[in-house]
N, C-alpha and C positions, 0 to 999 in steps of 0.2 A: 634803426635797423634791428636792434634788440627787440623792440616792441613788435615788429613784423614777424620776426622768428617766433616770438612768444605766442603771437596770435595764431600763426600757422600750426605750432605745436599743440595749442589748445584745441584747434579744429580737428587735427588728426586724432587726438585722444578721444574727442567726442565721437568721431566716426567709428573708432575702434570699439568704444563702449557699446554703441548701437549695434555694430556687427556681432560682437560677442553675445549681446542679449538675444539677437536673432538666432544665433547658433545654439542657444540653450533651449529653444523651443522644440519640443518633441512633436512628432506627427500627430499624435492623438490628443495633445493638450491645447493646440491652437484652436481657440473657439471664435476667432475673429473679434472677440471682446466687446462687441456692440459699440465700437467707436465709430463716429460718423464720418471722420476724415482720416486720410493717411497720416496727417500730422498728429491727430489725436492718438492714433495707434502707436506712433513712435513714442509719444509721451507715456502711454500705458506700459510699453515695454520698459522704459526707464524706471517707472515706478513699480514694475513687476506686478501689476494688477491686471494683466491682460486677460486673465480667466475669471474675472469677477462675474457675479450673477447678472445676467441681462435677459431681456425678453427675446422671444423668437424673432420678432420683427427687427429689433435692434441688431441682433446677430446677422440676420439675413441682409440687412442694409449694409452693414459693415463689410461683410464678405463680398457682396456684389461690387461695392466701391473699390475694394482692394483688388479684386480680380479685373475690373474694368480699367483700373489704372495701370495694370501690368506690374503691380508692386511685388517686389521680392519674388522674382520668377522662380528661384530655387525653392520657394516655399508655397508655390501655387497649389501643389497637391494637398497639403493640410487645409488650405483655405477652401478647397472644393469639399473636403470631408466636413469642415465646419459648416459650410452652407447646407450640406445634406442633413446635418443634425438640426440646423435651424428650421429647415423644411419639416422635419419630423416633429419638432416642437409645435409647429403650426398646423399639424395634421395633414400636411401636403406630402403624403407618403410616396406617391408615384414619382414625384420630383426628387424626393430624398433618396429613394432606391436608385434612381437613374444616375444621380451624382456619385453615389457610393460605388455603383458598378463601374462607372468610368475609372474610378481609382483602382479597383482590383483587376480591371482589364489590362492595366499597365500603361494606359494612355498618358499618364503624368509621371512616368518613371517606374522604377522597380517597386513592386508591392510587397507587403509583408503580412504575417499571420494576424496581427492586430487589426489591419484594415478589413480582413475577411470576417473577423469576429464583429467588427463594427457593422458590417453589412448584415450579419446575422441578427444583431440587435434591432436594426431598422426593419428587417422583415418581420420580426416578432411584433414590433409596434404596429406594423401594417397588416398583421394577421395573414401574412403571405406564406401559408404553411407548405404548399406544394413547392413554391420557389425556395423556401428555406431548406426543405429536404434535399432538393437538387443541389443547392448551394453548399451545404455541408458535405455532401458526397464529393463534389468537385474540390472543396477545400482539403479534404483528407487525401485525395489522390495527388494533390500538389505539394502539401506541406507535411502531412502526418502519415508516416510510413508504417509505424508500429503502434499497436494498442497501448503498449506501456509508455508511450510518449507522454510527457507531462501535459501536453495540450489535448491529448485524445479525450479525456473525460469531459472537457468543456464542449468539444464538438459533439460528444455523445448526448450532452444535455440538450443542445439545439436540435439535433436530429431526432432524439427521442420525443421531444415536445412536438415537433412537426408531425411525426408519425402518429402520435397519440391523437392529435387534432384531426388527422386525416382518417382515423378509425382503424389503423393498423396496430392494434393493442399488443400483440405478441412481440413484434419487432421493437415497438416502443418500450415495452417492459425491459427487454434485454439492454437496450441503450441506456435507459434511465437508471437501471441498477448499477451499471458500470460507472456512471457519473456519481451516483450516491456514495459508492464505496470510496471514491477518491476525492469527493467534494470537501473543500476546506471552509465551508460556511459562506459561500458566495451569496451576495445580496444584490439582486437585480430583478427587474420585472420578469425576465426569462426564467430565472431560478425560481421565483415565486410560483410561476405557472407550472414549471416542471415538477416542483414538489407536490402541487395539487394533483397533477396527473399521476404521479407515482403512488400517491396515497390511494387514489381511486383504483389503480391497477393492482396494488397489493390486495385490496379487499376483493376485487373481482377474481383474481386467480386463487385466492384462498378459498373462495366459495366453489370453484370448479376447476379441477385439474385433469379432466379427462383428455383434453387435447394433448397430443404428444409433445409439441413444442412448448406449450404452457407447462406441462408436467416437468419437463427437463429444467426449465427456468425456475420453477417454484421449488423443486427438489433441492436445488443447490443454493437457494436463497436463505442464508443464515438469519435474516431479519424477519422471516415469515413465521407464523405460528407453527409450533412443532407438529401438531396434529395434522394441519394442512400439508406441511412438508412431507410427513410420513405417507400420507395418502397419495401425494403426487409421486413420490418415489416408487410406491407400490404400482401405480398406474404405469410409470415409466418402465419398471421391470417387466410387467405383463406385456407391454407393447414393443419393447426393444427388439430390434432385429439383429443388431450388431453386438458382439461379445463385449466390446469396450463400453458401449453405452449401458449395457446391463450391469457390468462390473461397477461402473461409476455410481449407478443408482443404488446398488447394494451397499457400497461404501458410505454414501450419504445417509442411507437409512440406518446403517449401523451406528454412525455418529449420533444421530437423533435418539436412537434407542438407548445407547449408553448414557447420554445426557439425561434421559428420563428414568435411569436406573433399571432399565430392562436389559440386563446383561445377557440373559439367555437368548433373547431375540436378536441382540447384536451379534452374539457368537454364531447363531444360525446363519446370519447374513454372511459372515466371514467364511463359514463352511461352504456356502454356496459359491462365494468368490473363488475358493480353492478348487471347486469342481470346474469352474470356468477357466481357471489358470493352473492346470496341474503342473507340478514341478517348478512353479515360480517361487524362488527363495524369499522374495520380499513378502509375498502373501503368507507363506509359512511362518515367517518371523512375526508379522503383525498378529496373526491368529494365535500363536503361542504366547505372545505378550499379553493379549487379552485374557487368555485362559489362566495364565499365572496370576494376573491381577485379580481375577475373580475366583480364586481359591481352587483352581484345577491344574496345579503344576505338573502332576503326573501325566495328565492328558496332553499338556504342552510338550513334555519330553517326547511322548509318542508321536505327536505331530511333526516334531523336528527330526526324528531319526532318519526318515527317508530323504528329507531335504539335505541333511548333512552328508549322507552317502553320495548324493549327486554333486554336492559342493563342499567337499571336506575342509577346504581352507577359507571358507566364507566366514569372516570374523563376526558379522552380525548374527549369523545362525548359532555359532559357538557361544557367543556372549549371552544370547537369549536362553540357550539351553542351560548355561551355567547358572543363570538367575533362577530358572525353574528347579534345578537341582538344589540350589541353596534354600529355596522356599520349602523344600522337603527335608532339609537338614542333611542332605547328601553332599557334604562339603568336599570330600576327596574327589568325587565325580566333577564337581564344579571347578575344583583346582585344575584337573586335567584339561578341561576345556579352555580355561583362561591361560594356562601355560602353553597350550597349543597355539593360541592366538599370538602370544609374545614371541614364539619362535620365528614367525614370519613378519610380525609387527612389533619389534622390540621396544619402540617408543610410543606405545599406545596407552596414553595416560588413563583413559577410562578403565581399561583392563587392569592396569597396574593398581589403581585404587581399589577395584573390586577384588583383586587377588589378595591385597593386603587385608581387606575386611574378612575374606574367607579364612586366611591364615590366622587372623585374630580370633575368629570363632573357634578355631581348632587349638587355641592357646599357644600358637607358634609365634610368639611376639617378636623375637629377634629376626626371624625370617620376614615378617611383615614389615619391620622397619627397614630391613635391607632392600626390600622391593621398593619402598617409598623414597629412600635416600637419593637414588639416581634421578627420580622424577623431580624431587625438590631442587636438586642441583641444576637440572636441565630447565626447569620452569620455576624460577624463584618467585615469580609473581602469581603463582597458583595457590590461592588461600585454601582450597579444598584439600589439596595434598598435604599441606602443613597441618590443617585441622585434623585430618584422619590420622596423621602420624602422632599428633598430640593425644588422640584417643587411645592409640595403641600403647603409647608410653603409660597412660593412666591405667589401662588394663593390666599392664605389667608391674604396676606399683611404682613406676619411676615418675613421681609427681613433679619434681623440679623440671625435668625435661618436658613433661606434659604441659606444665604451666607456661614454660617459655614458648612452646609451639602455639598454644592456644592464644596467648597474648599477641604473638606476631600475626596469627590469622585474624584476630579481632581488629588489629590495626589496619589490615588490608581490606577487611569487610566489616566496617563499624556498624553497618545497618543490620547485621545478622544477630537476632536474639538467641539463636541456637548456639552460636559460639560463646556468647556471654554466659549462657546458662551452663554449658559444659565447663567453662573456666571456673565458675563458682562452685560447681560440684567437685572439681579437682582440688580446689583450695580447702573445701570442707573435709574431703577425704584425707588430705595431708595433715590437717589439724587433728583429726580424730584417730589417726593410726597409732 
């Protein structure tokens, strides 16, 4: 009796092992393994080598045997996809696509995004570009609702490739750029072809940006040549009918010009943006920041006066004007703006640090420390606040307090050479006094 029970238990365990092995198979990994019989397939599962390299003929034969036997009905769907991939290996693309489309149609149960990407790969192998364009559009409508979806860039690769092959270069360029920006180094035949098309389109659009759609794409393309980008932005500005489109083009061109050390040209672009957006506080702020950065703080203050009259409690405008005043050495005026911000934003750390620096310039060291103390207590993990307080102590000749703050800041930001340099200067000053 014991032996019968033992035998029964052994058989049950074996069945459980096989069932668990089947459960581990994912839809996209079952390759039908190239095994010639169902029994062979069972053995392959037990050895966990069901996905070993096999020829297309072996895979096709194994899949057809398994499907004909009605084996593992709950796994019929991946066997169909396995057969589709076997057909593709053999160059029988019509049959491959037919099988794969049966999967995404839902005929064998609920479908998923991986199945749709598998169909995309098969259509690439079959050079079915029109079908691929339509397929990716349908895939997006079903699965990918927003461009920021993690799957959207991959769909953009397939769609961009299809459009490029169909001769729709403008739309293809937009899609492939989206994919390129988010691509994590995918390696596949589709990716290889997409890179080739993108390289071709970069050259094409760099050579000619007269078309409005092309100009817009190239103007915003940070990977394109600056001269080509600037030309595209200029064309976009000249052709733009809408204020926003023209404003965008000016902003892009200003970025390019600043990067090329053409500060005056960039400032002129921002002046044009201001004309297009009169009274816009954000535009006034950016223009003033650029003016201050390029040695024109007095002009920056003038630009901000009207904006602040319309938005007297806007902290960004006040903070920018305080920076412009400080650049001219007008510290009392800077202090007034910063204190105005703190009346309505008492826990504004950026403003507190700037006010402490302004007070230090005016040699009001105790006031500067009193401004920083609440910030340090409120944000004990803020190394900048502790670092600035250490500098204030050093300016006041309180080297022990300065060293303590700088050491603490250095522990919190050990990668900062600036803190280490300041600490060494404080120690040298303490030894030499």
